N, C-alpha and C positions, 0 to 999 in steps of 0.2 A: 421261213424262219419259225413260224408257229408250229410246223410239223416237227422240226428238230427239237423244240422245247417239249412237246408231248412225249417224244421218244426218250428223253432224258429224265423226265419227271418220275416215272415209276421207280427207277434206280435210286433216285434221291430220296423218295418217300420210304422205300424199303430200308435204306441205311439209317434214316432218321428214326423210324419207329422201332427198329431193332434195338436201339440204344436207350430207349426211355425206361425200360424195366417194368417188372410186374406191378409194383406198388402204384406207380404213376398211371399205368394203364388201367388198373382197377379203379382208381379215383376218377379217371376220365369217364369210364363206363358208368360209374355210379352217378356222376353229374348229369349224364344224358338219359338216365332211366326215369321212369315216371315218378312223380312226387309221392312221398310216403308221409304217414302221420307220425308226429314226434312222440317220444316216450311219454307215458302218463305222468310220471313224476316231474318231467320237464314242463309240462303244461299246467299242472296243479300248483300254481305260483304261491297260493296262500297256505298250502299244505293241509287243507281240510278234507282231503280224500275224495274230492269231487272236482270236475272241470266245469266251470261256469261258461256261459256264452262269451263273456268278456275274456276269460282266460283262453278260450278256444280260438280267438282272433289271432293268436300268435302262430297258428298253423293254417295255412291257406286251405288245404284239403278239408281239415276238420271243420273249419268255420263255414265252409260252403255246404257241408253235409250234416251240420249239427242237428237240425230238426229231424232228419231221418234217423240219426243215431240215438236221439233222446227218446228211448222207448216209453218211459212213463210220462213224458212231456212235462217235466217239472223245471225245465230250464237249466238242468245240470246233468253231467254225465258221471255215472258211478264207474268204478273199475270194471264191473261186469258189462255195462253198456259199451264202454270203451273197447273191451276185448271183443265183444260181439261185432262191433263196427270194424275192428281191425281184421277179423276173420272174414267179413263180407267183402272186403276189398280185393 
């Protein structure tokens, strides 16, 4: 019985995936890709033009790498430091 199920499965999978469409497929691929850093404006919650360590906690990747990205070690990321960090990834 298990052998018969394996033989049918590829046909079922092909017909299911063919009907999901490109937008859904792109969303699924994006969900499985590596995490990325959120846009600067989204993280700069107080709008002061800098991302503090507290603001960085909203993004897992940025929070984990904050000290590496903070070039002048002042506890904040400027847009320049943020861009440099994004290009290093």
